[in-house]
SEFIZA-3560 file (N, C-alpha, C; in Angstrom, 3 decimals):
REM SEFIZA-3560
<numar><xx>0.840</xx><yy>-1.160</yy><zz>0.000</zz><atom>N</atom></numar>
<numar><xx>0.000</xx><yy>0.000</yy><zz>0.000</zz><atom>CA</atom></numar>
<numar><xx>0.894</xx><yy>1.234</yy><zz>0.000</zz><atom>C</atom></numar>
<numar><xx>0.492</xx><yy>2.244</yy><zz>-0.759</zz><atom>N</atom></numar>
<numar><xx>1.234</xx><yy>3.497</yy><zz>-0.834</zz><atom>CA</atom></numar>
<numar><xx>0.464</xx><yy>4.569</yy><zz>-0.059</zz><atom>C</atom></numar>
<numar><xx>1.172</xx><yy>5.264</yy><zz>0.804</zz><atom>N</atom></numar>
<numar><xx>0.593</xx><yy>6.334</yy><zz>1.612</zz><atom>CA</atom></numar>
<numar><xx>1.057</xx><yy>7.664</yy><zz>1.021</zz><atom>C</atom></numar>
<numar><xx>0.149</xx><yy>8.626</yy><zz>0.879</zz><atom>N</atom></numar>
<numar><xx>0.465</xx><yy>9.931</yy><zz>0.300</zz><atom>CA</atom></numar>
<numar><xx>0.344</xx><yy>11.012</yy><zz>1.370</zz><atom>C</atom></numar>
<numar><xx>1.321</xx><yy>11.907</yy><zz>1.402</zz><atom>N</atom></numar>
<numar><xx>1.263</xx><yy>13.077</yy><zz>2.274</zz><atom>CA</atom></numar>
<numar><xx>1.542</xx><yy>14.300</yy><zz>1.410</zz><atom>C</atom></numar>
<numar><xx>0.696</xx><yy>15.323</yy><zz>1.509</zz><atom>N</atom></numar>
<numar><xx>0.866</xx><yy>16.565</yy><zz>0.755</zz><atom>CA</atom></numar>
<numar><xx>0.885</xx><yy>17.713</yy><zz>1.749</zz><atom>C</atom></numar>
<numar><xx>1.992</xx><yy>18.465</yy><zz>1.784</zz><atom>N</atom></numar>
<numar><xx>2.071</xx><yy>19.585</yy><zz>2.723</zz><atom>CA</atom></numar>
<numar><xx>1.343</xx><yy>20.825</yy><zz>2.203</zz><atom>C</atom></numar>
<numar><xx>0.852</xx><yy>20.768</yy><zz>0.947</zz><atom>N</atom></numar>
<numar><xx>0.046</xx><yy>21.847</yy><zz>0.392</zz><atom>CA</atom></numar>
<numar><xx>0.817</xx><yy>23.050</yy><zz>-0.111</zz><atom>C</atom></numar>
<numar><xx>2.141</xx><yy>23.009</yy><zz>-0.108</zz><atom>N</atom></numar>
<numar><xx>2.942</xx><yy>24.152</yy><zz>-0.534</zz><atom>CA</atom></numar>
<numar><xx>3.172</xx><yy>24.198</yy><zz>-2.043</zz><atom>C</atom></numar>
<numar><xx>2.977</xx><yy>23.078</yy><zz>-2.733</zz><atom>N</atom></numar>
<numar><xx>3.145</xx><yy>23.048</yy><zz>-4.181</zz><atom>CA</atom></numar>
<numar><xx>4.579</xx><yy>23.164</yy><zz>-4.652</zz><atom>C</atom></numar>
<numar><xx>5.519</xx><yy>22.824</yy><zz>-3.802</zz><atom>N</atom></numar>
<numar><xx>6.935</xx><yy>22.907</yy><zz>-4.169</zz><atom>CA</atom></numar>
<numar><xx>7.451</xx><yy>21.547</yy><zz>-4.623</zz><atom>C</atom></numar>
<numar><xx>8.724</xx><yy>21.494</yy><zz>-4.974</zz><atom>N</atom></numar>
<numar><xx>9.323</xx><yy>20.302</yy><zz>-5.594</zz><atom>CA</atom></numar>
<numar><xx>9.131</xx><yy>19.023</yy><zz>-4.787</zz><atom>C</atom></numar>
<numar><xx>9.196</xx><yy>19.092</yy><zz>-3.483</zz><atom>N</atom></numar>
<numar><xx>9.050</xx><yy>17.888</yy><zz>-2.662</zz><atom>CA</atom></numar>
<numar><xx>7.858</xx><yy>18.008</yy><zz>-1.709</zz><atom>C</atom></numar>
<numar><xx>6.814</xx><yy>18.691</yy><zz>-2.158</zz><atom>N</atom></numar>
<numar><xx>5.638</xx><yy>18.896</yy><zz>-1.313</zz><atom>CA</atom></numar>
<numar><xx>4.818</xx><yy>17.638</yy><zz>-1.111</zz><atom>C</atom></numar>
<numar><xx>4.830</xx><yy>16.750</yy><zz>-2.091</zz><atom>N</atom></numar>
<numar><xx>4.060</xx><yy>15.513</yy><zz>-1.982</zz><atom>CA</atom></numar>
<numar><xx>5.029</xx><yy>14.368</yy><zz>-1.738</zz><atom>C</atom></numar>
<numar><xx>4.712</xx><yy>13.574</yy><zz>-0.736</zz><atom>N</atom></numar>
<numar><xx>5.558</xx><yy>12.439</yy><zz>-0.371</zz><atom>CA</atom></numar>
<numar><xx>4.743</xx><yy>11.160</yy><zz>-0.504</zz><atom>C</atom></numar>
<numar><xx>5.282</xx><yy>10.192</yy><zz>-1.213</zz><atom>N</atom></numar>
<numar><xx>4.666</xx><yy>8.868</yy><zz>-1.330</zz><atom>CA</atom></numar>
<numar><xx>5.563</xx><yy>7.888</yy><zz>-0.595</zz><atom>C</atom></numar>
<numar><xx>4.976</xx><yy>7.081</yy><zz>0.264</zz><atom>N</atom></numar>
<numar><xx>5.765</xx><yy>6.089</yy><zz>0.992</zz><atom>CA</atom></numar>
<numar><xx>5.013</xx><yy>4.769</yy><zz>1.021</zz><atom>C</atom></numar>
<numar><xx>5.777</xx><yy>3.700</yy><zz>1.122</zz><atom>N</atom></numar>
<numar><xx>5.166</xx><yy>2.374</yy><zz>1.176</zz><atom>CA</atom></numar>
<numar><xx>5.050</xx><yy>1.952</yy><zz>2.628</zz><atom>C</atom></numar>
<numar><xx>3.892</xx><yy>1.416</yy><zz>2.974</zz><atom>N</atom></numar>
<numar><xx>3.672</xx><yy>0.938</yy><zz>4.331</zz><atom>CA</atom></numar>
<numar><xx>3.885</xx><yy>-0.567</yy><zz>4.374</zz><atom>C</atom></numar>
<numar><xx>4.219</xx><yy>-1.066</yy><zz>5.528</zz><atom>N</atom></numar>
<numar><xx>4.404</xx><yy>-2.509</yy><zz>5.741</zz><atom>CA</atom></numar>
<numar><xx>5.477</xx><yy>-3.117</yy><zz>4.848</zz><atom>C</atom></numar>
<numar><xx>6.506</xx><yy>-2.336</yy><zz>4.530</zz><atom>N</atom></numar>
<numar><xx>7.605</xx><yy>-2.825</yy><zz>3.695</zz><atom>CA</atom></numar>
<numar><xx>8.911</xx><yy>-2.479</yy><zz>4.397</zz><atom>C</atom></numar>
<numar><xx>9.813</xx><yy>-3.426</yy><zz>4.456</zz><atom>N</atom></numar>
<numar><xx>11.097</xx><yy>-3.207</yy><zz>5.110</zz><atom>CA</atom></numar>
<numar><xx>12.152</xx><yy>-2.901</yy><zz>4.055</zz><atom>C</atom></numar>
<numar><xx>12.235</xx><yy>-1.638</yy><zz>3.661</zz><atom>N</atom></numar>
<numar><xx>13.210</xx><yy>-1.181</yy><zz>2.680</zz><atom>CA</atom></numar>
<numar><xx>14.036</xx><yy>-0.060</yy><zz>3.297</zz><atom>C</atom></numar>
<numar><xx>15.234</xx><yy>0.195</yy><zz>2.756</zz><atom>N</atom></numar>
<numar><xx>16.011</xx><yy>1.332</yy><zz>3.239</zz><atom>CA</atom></numar>
<numar><xx>15.223</xx><yy>2.636</yy><zz>3.061</zz><atom>C</atom></numar>
<numar><xx>15.434</xx><yy>3.601</yy><zz>3.935</zz><atom>N</atom></numar>
<numar><xx>14.689</xx><yy>4.864</yy><zz>3.889</zz><atom>CA</atom></numar>
<numar><xx>14.830</xx><yy>5.570</yy><zz>2.545</zz><atom>C</atom></numar>
<numar><xx>16.003</xx><yy>5.481</yy><zz>1.912</zz><atom>N</atom></numar>
<numar><xx>16.206</xx><yy>6.147</yy><zz>0.624</zz><atom>CA</atom></numar>
<numar><xx>15.342</xx><yy>5.551</yy><zz>-0.476</zz><atom>C</atom></numar>
<numar><xx>14.874</xx><yy>4.330</yy><zz>-0.278</zz><atom>N</atom></numar>
<numar><xx>14.047</xx><yy>3.639</yy><zz>-1.268</zz><atom>CA</atom></numar>
<numar><xx>12.567</xx><yy>3.781</yy><zz>-0.925</zz><atom>C</atom></numar>
<numar><xx>12.248</xx><yy>3.903</yy><zz>0.332</zz><atom>N</atom></numar>
<numar><xx>10.871</xx><yy>3.835</yy><zz>0.807</zz><atom>CA</atom></numar>
<numar><xx>10.068</xx><yy>5.114</yy><zz>0.574</zz><atom>C</atom></numar>
<numar><xx>10.691</xx><yy>6.193</yy><zz>0.094</zz><atom>N</atom></numar>
<numar><xx>9.997</xx><yy>7.456</yy><zz>-0.109</zz><atom>CA</atom></numar>
<numar><xx>10.210</xx><yy>7.975</yy><zz>-1.518</zz><atom>C</atom></numar>
<numar><xx>9.156</xx><yy>8.567</yy><zz>-2.093</zz><atom>N</atom></numar>
<numar><xx>9.239</xx><yy>9.242</yy><zz>-3.376</zz><atom>CA</atom></numar>
<numar><xx>8.682</xx><yy>10.642</yy><zz>-3.213</zz><atom>C</atom></numar>
<numar><xx>9.190</xx><yy>11.587</yy><zz>-3.983</zz><atom>N</atom></numar>
<numar><xx>8.791</xx><yy>12.983</yy><zz>-3.826</zz><atom>CA</atom></numar>
<numar><xx>8.390</xx><yy>13.582</yy><zz>-5.160</zz><atom>C</atom></numar>
<numar><xx>7.530</xx><yy>14.600</yy><zz>-5.109</zz><atom>N</atom></numar>
<numar><xx>7.127</xx><yy>15.299</yy><zz>-6.314</zz><atom>CA</atom></numar>
<numar><xx>6.238</xx><yy>16.480</yy><zz>-5.997</zz><atom>C</atom></numar>
<numar><xx>5.911</xx><yy>17.235</yy><zz>-7.044</zz><atom>N</atom></numar>
<numar><xx>5.007</xx><yy>18.369</yy><zz>-6.902</zz><atom>CA</atom></numar>
<numar><xx>3.567</xx><yy>17.868</yy><zz>-6.820</zz><atom>C</atom></numar>
<numar><xx>3.300</xx><yy>16.772</yy><zz>-7.529</zz><atom>N</atom></numar>
<numar><xx>1.959</xx><yy>16.188</yy><zz>-7.557</zz><atom>CA</atom></numar>
<numar><xx>2.018</xx><yy>14.744</yy><zz>-7.070</zz><atom>C</atom></numar>
<numar><xx>0.848</xx><yy>14.189</yy><zz>-6.784</zz><atom>N</atom></numar>
<numar><xx>0.781</xx><yy>12.789</yy><zz>-6.347</zz><atom>CA</atom></numar>
<numar><xx>1.334</xx><yy>11.829</yy><zz>-7.401</zz><atom>C</atom></numar>
<numar><xx>0.961</xx><yy>11.970</yy><zz>-8.690</zz><atom>N</atom></numar>
<numar><xx>1.531</xx><yy>11.057</yy><zz>-9.692</zz><atom>CA</atom></numar>
<numar><xx>3.057</xx><yy>11.150</yy><zz>-9.790</zz><atom>C</atom></numar>
<numar><xx>3.612</xx><yy>12.356</yy><zz>-9.644</zz><atom>N</atom></numar>
<numar><xx>5.073</xx><yy>12.506</yy><zz>-9.685</zz><atom>CA</atom></numar>
<numar><xx>5.728</xx><yy>11.806</yy><zz>-8.499</zz><atom>C</atom></numar>
<numar><xx>5.145</xx><yy>11.939</yy><zz>-7.321</zz><atom>N</atom></numar>
<numar><xx>5.707</xx><yy>11.302</yy><zz>-6.129</zz><atom>CA</atom></numar>
<numar><xx>5.644</xx><yy>9.781</yy><zz>-6.239</zz><atom>C</atom></numar>
<numar><xx>4.530</xx><yy>9.266</yy><zz>-6.743</zz><atom>N</atom></numar>
<numar><xx>4.396</xx><yy>7.814</yy><zz>-6.911</zz><atom>CA</atom></numar>
<numar><xx>5.376</xx><yy>7.316</yy><zz>-7.968</zz><atom>C</atom></numar>
<numar><xx>5.546</xx><yy>8.071</yy><zz>-9.057</zz><atom>N</atom></numar>
<numar><xx>6.501</xx><yy>7.684</yy><zz>-10.103</zz><atom>CA</atom></numar>
<numar><xx>7.926</xx><yy>7.682</yy><zz>-9.552</zz><atom>C</atom></numar>
<numar><xx>8.262</xx><yy>8.665</yy><zz>-8.717</zz><atom>N</atom></numar>
<numar><xx>9.592</xx><yy>8.710</yy><zz>-8.107</zz><atom>CA</atom></numar>
<numar><xx>9.793</xx><yy>7.524</yy><zz>-7.172</zz><atom>C</atom></numar>
<numar><xx>8.782</xx><yy>7.198</yy><zz>-6.383</zz><atom>N</atom></numar>
<numar><xx>8.852</xx><yy>6.032</yy><zz>-5.498</zz><atom>CA</atom></numar>
<numar><xx>9.051</xx><yy>4.760</yy><zz>-6.310</zz><atom>C</atom></numar>
<numar><xx>8.284</xx><yy>4.622</yy><zz>-7.375</zz><atom>N</atom></numar>
<numar><xx>8.389</xx><yy>3.434</yy><zz>-8.237</zz><atom>CA</atom></numar>
<numar><xx>9.797</xx><yy>3.311</yy><zz>-8.815</zz><atom>C</atom></numar>
<numar><xx>10.358</xx><yy>4.430</yy><zz>-9.285</zz><atom>N</atom></numar>
<numar><xx>11.704</xx><yy>4.424</yy><zz>-9.870</zz><atom>CA</atom></numar>
<numar><xx>12.740</xx><yy>4.017</yy><zz>-8.829</zz><atom>C</atom></numar>
<numar><xx>12.603</xx><yy>4.517</yy><zz>-7.604</zz><atom>N</atom></numar>
<numar><xx>13.549</xx><yy>4.172</yy><zz>-6.535</zz><atom>CA</atom></numar>
<numar><xx>13.484</xx><yy>2.686</yy><zz>-6.191</zz><atom>C</atom></numar>
<numar><xx>12.262</xx><yy>2.142</yy><zz>-6.128</zz><atom>N</atom></numar>
<numar><xx>12.099</xx><yy>0.718</yy><zz>-5.812</zz><atom>CA</atom></numar>
<numar><xx>12.682</xx><yy>-0.137</yy><zz>-6.931</zz><atom>C</atom></numar>
<numar><xx>12.410</xx><yy>0.219</yy><zz>-8.186</zz><atom>N</atom></numar>
<numar><xx>12.943</xx><yy>-0.548</yy><zz>-9.312</zz><atom>CA</atom></numar>
<numar><xx>14.466</xx><yy>-0.487</yy><zz>-9.361</zz><atom>C</atom></numar>
<numar><xx>15.050</xx><yy>0.677</yy><zz>-9.060</zz><atom>N</atom></numar>
<numar><xx>16.511</xx><yy>0.801</yy><zz>-9.031</zz><atom>CA</atom></numar>
<numar><xx>17.097</xx><yy>-0.060</yy><zz>-7.912</zz><atom>C</atom></numar>
<numar><xx>16.424</xx><yy>-0.107</yy><zz>-6.777</zz><atom>N</atom></numar>
<numar><xx>16.885</xx><yy>-0.940</yy><zz>-5.659</zz><atom>CA</atom></numar>
<numar><xx>16.834</xx><yy>-2.418</yy><zz>-6.035</zz><atom>C</atom></numar>
<numar><xx>15.755</xx><yy>-2.839</yy><zz>-6.665</zz><atom>N</atom></numar>
<numar><xx>15.631</xx><yy>-4.234</yy><zz>-7.103</zz><atom>CA</atom></numar>
<numar><xx>16.722</xx><yy>-4.564</yy><zz>-8.114</zz><atom>C</atom></numar>
<numar><xx>16.993</xx><yy>-3.648</yy><zz>-9.048</zz><atom>N</atom></numar>
<numar><xx>18.051</xx><yy>-3.865</yy><zz>-10.035</zz><atom>CA</atom></numar>
<numar><xx>19.410</xx><yy>-4.003</yy><zz>-9.349</zz><atom>C</atom></numar>
<numar><xx>19.646</xx><yy>-3.210</yy><zz>-8.304</zz><atom>N</atom></numar>
<numar><xx>20.930</xx><yy>-3.312</yy><zz>-7.601</zz><atom>CA</atom></numar>
<numar><xx>21.061</xx><yy>-4.660</yy><zz>-6.893</zz><atom>C</atom></numar>
<numar><xx>19.949</xx><yy>-5.217</yy><zz>-6.432</zz><atom>N</atom></numar>
<numar><xx>20.000</xx><yy>-6.547</yy><zz>-5.819</zz><atom>CA</atom></numar>
<numar><xx>20.328</xx><yy>-7.613</yy><zz>-6.854</zz><atom>C</atom></numar>
<numar><xx>19.830</xx><yy>-7.443</yy><zz>-8.067</zz><atom>N</atom></numar>
<numar><xx>20.124</xx><yy>-8.396</yy><zz>-9.138</zz><atom>CA</atom></numar>
<numar><xx>21.601</xx><yy>-8.357</yy><zz>-9.527</zz><atom>C</atom></numar>
<numar><xx>22.245</xx><yy>-7.209</yy><zz>-9.308</zz><atom>N</atom></numar>
<numar><xx>23.650</xx><yy>-7.051</yy><zz>-9.688</zz><atom>CA</atom></numar>
<numar><xx>24.629</xx><yy>-7.557</yy><zz>-8.628</zz><atom>C</atom></numar>
<numar><xx>24.132</xx><yy>-7.983</yy><zz>-7.476</zz><atom>N</atom></numar>
<numar><xx>25.027</xx><yy>-8.481</yy><zz>-6.426</zz><atom>CA</atom></numar>
<numar><xx>25.753</xx><yy>-9.738</yy><zz>-6.888</zz><atom>C</atom></numar>
<numar><xx>26.991</xx><yy>-9.839</yy><zz>-6.480</zz><atom>N</atom></numar>
<numar><xx>27.791</xx><yy>-11.018</yy><zz>-6.804</zz><atom>CA</atom></numar>
<numar><xx>27.772</xx><yy>-11.950</yy><zz>-5.595</zz><atom>C</atom></numar>
<numar><xx>27.118</xx><yy>-13.067</yy><zz>-5.740</zz><atom>N</atom></numar>
<numar><xx>26.999</xx><yy>-14.021</yy><zz>-4.646</zz><atom>CA</atom></numar>
<numar><xx>28.052</xx><yy>-15.129</yy><zz>-4.731</zz><atom>C</atom></numar>
<numar><xx>29.101</xx><yy>-14.897</yy><zz>-5.492</zz><atom>N</atom></numar>
<numar><xx>30.173</xx><yy>-15.868</yy><zz>-5.621</zz><atom>CA</atom></numar>
<numar><xx>30.887</xx><yy>-16.024</yy><zz>-4.280</zz><atom>C</atom></numar>
<numar><xx>31.086</xx><yy>-17.246</yy><zz>-3.889</zz><atom>N</atom></numar>
<numar><xx>31.785</xx><yy>-17.525</yy><zz>-2.634</zz><atom>CA</atom></numar>
<numar><xx>33.259</xx><yy>-17.729</yy><zz>-2.955</zz><atom>C</atom></numar>
<numar><xx>34.080</xx><yy>-16.980</yy><zz>-2.268</zz><atom>N</atom></numar>
<numar><xx>35.521</xx><yy>-17.116</yy><zz>-2.463</zz><atom>CA</atom></numar>
<numar><xx>36.066</xx><yy>-17.973</yy><zz>-1.329</zz><atom>C</atom></numar>
<numar><xx>36.719</xx><yy>-19.064</yy><zz>-1.691</zz><atom>N</atom></numar>
<numar><xx>37.299</xx><yy>-19.978</yy><zz>-0.703</zz><atom>CA</atom></numar>
<numar><xx>38.810</xx><yy>-19.848</yy><zz>-0.782</zz><atom>C</atom></numar>
<numar><xx>39.424</xx><yy>-19.632</yy><zz>0.348</zz><atom>N</atom></numar>
<numar><xx>40.883</xx><yy>-19.500</yy><zz>0.382</zz><atom>CA</atom></numar>
<numar><xx>41.484</xx><yy>-20.707</yy><zz>1.008</zz><atom>C</atom></numar>
//
């Protein structure tokens, strides 16, 4: 579920979209924008980038 907060100022980060009940780093869990769709799109982009970074992890075990 996505929670929306709008401070009503109409500035660049006035609308905040955050995911509830999800254990993600704070930098991933919030999206910002002037409007609700922009904030949700920013949140979506952050989550997708985080997922992509997990796919890029090297799980190779080095044995010495």
